[in-house]
N, C-alpha and C positions, 0 to 999 in steps of 0.2 A: 377764481374759482381753483381747487386744491389741486395741487401735482399727481395727487393719486387719481383723479379725474381724468387726467391725460396719459398717464402710466399705469401699470400695477406689478405687483410681481405676484405670485404666490406659490406656495413649496405644498407638496404631495404632504411632505411629511412632516410631523412633529419634531422627531429626536431619530438619531440611527446609529449605528455603530458602525466600528471603524469596516472598511471593504464595502459596505451597504451602500446600492445606489438612489441618489436623492431627485425626485424628479419635481421640475419647475416650471413654471408659465408667466409669460408676461404677455400684457396687454397692453396695445399700444390706440391710445383713443387723441394722439395729439398732433394737430391738422397743422401747425409750422414748419418752417424747414428745421431740417438738422442734415446733419452727415454722418452719424453714426450710433448704436446704441451699443452702453458696455454693460455687460454682466461682471460684479465682483465679488468674491468671497473673503472673509475675515475668521480665522479661528483666534478666538479671545488668546492670548497669551504664548503663541505660537507662531514659528517659523513654517507650520505644516500648512499643505493647501490643500482645495479639488479641486481635481482636476475633470475636464469637461470631456464625456464620452461620447454624447450624441445632439444635433442638434436640426432639431424641427422633421427627427426622424432619420439624420442621413448619421452613420456613425462619422465621429470626428476623434483626431488623439490632438487633445488641447492638454496639457500636465501644467499650467501656470491658472495662478488664482483671477485673472483677469483677463477676458473674453469681450473680445473690441468686435465689433457686426457692421461693415457698411452699408449705409441704406441701400445702394443698390442690391447689394447681397441679399436682400429682405425680399426683395422682388414682388414688393408690394403688403405682404404679409400684414397683419394686425397683429395676430397672436404667435408669439415665440414660443417652440416647446424645447427644453432641453433636461439632458441628464447630467450629474456630475455626480463623482465619489471621492473620498479621501479615506486615506491608510490611517489620518491620525487617532491617537487611542490616548484615553486622558489621562491626567496627570492625578487628578481626584475621580468623583462620582461622574463628571461630564464637562464638558467644555459647551462654551454660548458661541456660536455660529452667528456671522450677519452677513446675509445676502444686500448687494445694491443693485440694481438697476438705472442706471442715467442714461438721460438722452443728452447727446453733443453738440455741438453747431458754433463752429466755427473755434475750436479748443475749448470752450466752452462749455458747462456743464449746465441746460436748461433745464430740466425739471429731472425729480428720481422719486425711489420708491424702495425700501426696507422692508425685509422679512425678517424673521429670528427663528434658528433651532437650535438645540443640542443634539451633540455628540456622545452619548454616554457608553463608558464602559460595560460591554458583556464579559460575562463568567463561562 
């Protein structure tokens, strides 16, 4: 069975500019044991990060690229919605972004999914 059959990550936007919100959805169909879920972002050739501003409709302030969620915090939810934002301004026309969601069991990644988008330079 493919990992995407157990977990999937989708992003509502395929490109955005600095300061614009990104909306993401994680769907979990994994029936095995796990301790936590991790959402991670990486901006190519940059130290800039996405900050997470909402999780399942609740406002949060998480200014780091990596958002860890314990299984107990999910409260049985199989769909997780999040909003993230970056102030990254690309040096060229755009920067490539990778978002990755992983299920973690005993400090090991069990399964993951990846989604890509671009941050574009707005004029």
